[in-house]
C-alpha positions as CSV (number, residue, x, y, z in Angstrom):
1,X,103.7,50.1,117.9
2,X,106.2,48.3,120.0
3,X,104.3,46.8,122.8
4,X,105.6,46.9,126.3
5,X,105.4,43.1,126.2
6,X,108.0,43.2,123.5
7,X,110.5,45.8,124.9
8,X,110.6,43.7,128.7
9,X,111.1,40.3,126.2
10,X,114.5,42.0,124.8
11,X,115.0,43.8,128.2
12,X,114.9,40.4,129.6
13,X,117.3,38.3,126.6
14,X,120.1,41.4,126.9
15,X,120.0,41.5,130.3
16,X,123.0,40.7,132.0
17,X,121.3,38.0,134.2
18,X,120.4,36.4,131.1
19,X,122.6,33.3,130.8
20,X,124.5,33.3,127.6
21,X,128.0,34.0,129.8
22,X,128.5,37.7,127.8
23,X,130.3,38.6,130.8
24,X,133.0,36.1,130.2
25,X,133.9,37.5,127.4
26,X,136.4,40.8,126.0
27,X,136.5,40.4,121.9
28,X,140.2,40.9,122.4
29,X,139.8,43.9,124.7
30,X,141.6,42.7,127.2
31,X,144.9,41.7,125.3
32,X,144.8,45.4,124.1
33,X,144.6,47.0,127.8
34,X,146.8,44.5,128.5
35,X,149.5,45.6,126.4
36,X,149.0,49.3,126.8
37,X,146.8,50.3,123.6
38,X,144.1,51.2,125.8
39,X,144.3,53.4,128.5
40,X,141.8,55.7,128.9
41,X,138.0,56.1,129.0
42,X,138.5,58.0,125.5
43,X,140.8,54.9,123.8
44,X,138.3,52.4,124.6
45,X,135.1,54.7,123.2
46,X,136.9,54.9,120.3
47,X,137.4,51.1,120.2
48,X,134.0,50.2,120.7
49,X,133.1,52.7,117.8
50,X,135.4,51.3,115.3
51,X,134.3,47.6,116.1
52,X,130.5,48.8,115.9
53,X,131.2,50.7,112.8
54,X,134.0,48.3,111.0
55,X,134.0,45.2,112.5
56,X,131.7,42.7,114.2
57,X,128.5,45.5,115.4
58,X,128.6,46.0,111.9
59,X,128.3,42.3,110.4
60,X,126.3,41.0,113.1
61,X,123.9,43.4,112.6
62,X,123.5,41.9,109.0
63,X,123.3,38.9,110.0
64,X,120.8,39.1,112.6
65,X,118.8,41.0,109.8
66,X,119.4,38.0,107.5
67,X,118.3,35.5,110.2
68,X,114.9,37.4,111.3
69,X,114.4,37.3,107.1
70,X,115.2,34.0,106.6
71,X,112.5,31.8,105.1
72,X,112.8,28.0,107.2
73,X,115.8,26.2,108.6
74,X,117.9,25.5,105.4
75,X,118.0,29.2,104.4
76,X,119.1,30.3,108.5
77,X,122.0,27.1,108.5
78,X,123.5,28.6,105.4
79,X,123.4,32.2,107.2
80,X,124.8,30.8,110.2
81,X,127.7,29.0,108.3
82,X,128.0,32.9,107.2
83,X,128.4,34.2,110.1
84,X,131.0,31.1,111.4
85,X,133.4,31.7,109.0
86,X,133.5,35.6,109.5
87,X,135.0,34.6,113.0
88,X,138.8,36.1,112.8
89,X,140.2,33.8,115.1
90,X,139.5,30.7,117.1
91,X,138.4,33.0,119.8
92,X,136.0,35.1,118.1
93,X,134.2,31.3,116.6
94,X,134.3,30.5,120.3
95,X,132.8,33.8,121.6
96,X,129.8,33.6,119.3
97,X,129.5,29.8,119.0
98,X,128.9,29.5,123.1
99,X,126.9,32.9,123.7
100,X,124.3,31.3,120.9
101,X,124.4,28.4,122.1
102,X,123.4,29.3,125.6
103,X,120.9,31.7,123.9
104,X,119.3,29.0,122.2
105,X,119.0,26.9,125.1
106,X,117.5,29.6,126.9
107,X,114.9,30.6,124.9
108,X,114.0,27.3,124.1
109,X,113.5,26.5,127.7
110,X,111.4,29.8,128.3
111,X,109.1,29.7,125.2
112,X,109.1,26.5,124.4
113,X,110.5,27.3,120.8
114,X,112.5,25.2,119.0
115,X,115.8,26.7,118.7
116,X,119.1,24.7,117.1
117,X,122.5,25.7,118.1
118,X,123.6,29.0,116.1
119,X,125.9,31.9,116.3
120,X,124.8,34.0,118.7
121,X,123.7,37.1,116.0
122,X,122.2,34.5,114.1
123,X,120.2,32.7,117.0
124,X,118.7,36.5,117.9
125,X,117.5,37.2,114.7
126,X,115.7,33.9,114.5
127,X,114.2,33.9,118.3
128,X,112.9,37.3,117.1
129,X,111.3,36.2,114.2
130,X,109.6,33.4,115.7
131,X,108.8,35.7,119.0
132,X,107.3,38.3,116.6
133,X,109.8,40.6,117.8
134,X,110.2,44.0,116.3
135,X,113.4,43.6,113.9
136,X,114.4,47.4,114.8
137,X,114.1,47.1,118.2
138,X,116.1,44.0,118.4
139,X,118.6,45.0,116.6
140,X,119.3,48.1,118.6
141,X,119.1,46.4,122.0
142,X,121.6,43.7,120.5
143,X,124.0,46.2,119.7
144,X,123.7,48.1,123.1
145,X,124.1,44.7,125.1
146,X,127.6,44.4,122.9
147,X,128.9,47.5,123.7
148,X,127.5,47.5,127.3
149,X,129.6,44.1,127.5
150,X,132.5,45.9,126.6
151,X,132.5,48.9,128.6
152,X,131.8,46.6,131.5
153,X,135.6,45.0,130.7
154,X,136.9,48.2,130.5
155,X,135.4,48.9,133.5
156,X,137.3,46.1,135.1
157,X,140.7,46.4,133.4
158,X,141.4,49.9,132.3
159,X,140.1,50.4,135.0
160,X,137.0,52.9,134.6
161,X,135.2,53.9,137.3
162,X,130.8,52.9,137.0
163,X,129.7,56.3,136.6
164,X,132.9,56.9,133.7
165,X,131.4,53.7,132.3
166,X,128.1,54.6,132.2
167,X,128.7,57.9,130.5
168,X,130.2,56.1,127.6
169,X,127.7,54.0,127.0
170,X,125.1,56.6,126.9
171,X,127.1,58.0,124.4
172,X,127.7,55.4,122.0
173,X,123.4,54.9,122.5
174,X,123.1,57.1,118.9
175,X,125.7,54.8,117.0
176,X,123.2,51.5,118.4
177,X,120.5,53.3,116.4
178,X,122.2,54.6,113.6
179,X,123.8,51.2,113.2
180,X,121.0,49.2,113.2
181,X,118.8,51.6,110.9
182,X,121.7,51.2,107.9
183,X,122.1,47.6,108.7
184,X,118.4,47.0,108.0
185,X,118.3,48.9,105.0
186,X,121.4,46.7,103.8
187,X,122.5,42.9,103.1
188,X,124.3,40.2,103.5
189,X,126.3,41.7,100.1
190,X,127.4,44.2,102.9
191,X,129.4,42.3,105.3
192,X,132.7,44.3,105.3
193,X,135.3,44.5,108.2
194,X,138.3,46.2,108.3
195,X,139.1,46.0,112.1
196,X,142.6,44.2,111.6
197,X,144.2,45.3,114.8
198,X,141.4,44.3,117.0
199,X,141.1,40.7,115.0
200,X,145.0,40.3,115.9
201,X,144.4,41.7,119.5
202,X,141.8,38.5,119.5
203,X,144.3,36.4,118.2
204,X,147.4,37.3,120.9
205,X,144.4,37.1,123.4
206,X,144.4,33.2,122.5
207,X,148.1,33.2,124.0
208,X,148.0,35.9,126.7
209,X,150.2,34.6,130.0
210,X,147.8,36.0,132.5
211,X,144.1,36.6,131.5
212,X,140.3,37.4,133.0
213,X,138.2,36.5,130.3
214,X,137.6,33.1,127.7
215,X,138.3,36.0,124.4
């Protein structure tokens, strides 16, 4: 059984107030909104669903689970190297490295756990293992935070109303549960990404003339 303390710890880790700076990253979504590819709430939901199923959402969950199950720092470092290699652009690498480093500093400061700089999903998986948090619930919370941040981007830029944004998060919640369940039954041999247009959007964002987000 998941305890109340475990749930509250994960709620704290993935709260917007936790100092990882996720609010500064759009994962390339800002470019697709600026270019007119995404105009409506339905467009946003389709884009996020695609990234969850065929892009970073799926791969991050696999990396998180692998880091959780890894035995020792050398194994974690190898998974982290894989995570870095999967970043399709400079900004995608920046996004996962900077959030991961911030997460490691924050968790280490709170729990006295010795975490060194890791990419974000690897850092979460390693921290959850060290703190004996349940893997399935950790993965679900990670994906929920991921989609919530992307919806927040869309709420500011599309723009979407607050209620419409919350409706989107609610609608995508079953996908978080489903993809976390599937990822935990898989391994790093199942890493795969076919979100080429999202990757191109992230690359184009690097030279976007006027922008709010780092990625």
